[in-house]
C-alpha positions in Angstrom: 4.1 208.7 -114.6 4.3 209.6 -111.1 4.9 205.6 -110.4 7.7 206.1 -113.0 9.2 208.8 -110.9 9.3 207.3 -107.7 10.7 203.9 -109.3 13.4 206.2 -110.6 13.8 208.5 -107.2 14.6 204.9 -105.5 16.7 203.5 -108.1 19.1 206.6 -107.2 19.1 205.8 -103.8 20.1 202.4 -104.2 22.9 203.4 -106.5 24.4 205.8 -103.6 24.1 203.0 -101.4 25.9 200.7 -103.9 28.7 203.5 -104.3 28.9 204.4 -100.6 29.5 200.6 -99.7 32.0 200.2 -102.3 30.0 197.9 -104.4 30.7 199.9 -107.5 33.4 202.4 -108.6 32.9 205.8 -108.6 33.2 206.2 -112.3 30.6 203.4 -112.6 28.3 205.4 -110.3 28.9 208.8 -111.9 27.8 207.0 -115.2 24.7 205.7 -114.0 23.7 208.6 -111.7 24.0 211.2 -114.5 21.4 209.5 -116.5 19.3 208.7 -113.7 19.4 212.4 -112.7 18.7 213.3 -116.2 15.5 210.7 -116.3 14.2 212.0 -113.1 14.5 215.6 -114.4 12.6 214.4 -117.3 9.9 212.8 -115.4 9.4 215.5 -112.8 8.6 217.8 -116.0 6.3 215.2 -117.2 4.3 214.9 -113.9 4.1 218.8 -113.3 2.6 219.2 -116.9 0.2 216.3 -116.2 -1.2 217.9 -113.4 -1.9 221.5 -115.0 -3.9 219.9 -117.6 
């Protein structure tokens, strides 16, 4: 799961670059970014729980 978290963080980084370079619109970015942020929160929770057990 930690690999999935690393990949999700990298995806978020690339999304920000796409937005900053005006390759995608602000509306598209917000939609995708909200989903990726939720996914990252879930993955962080899973990684923390796995480490505690």
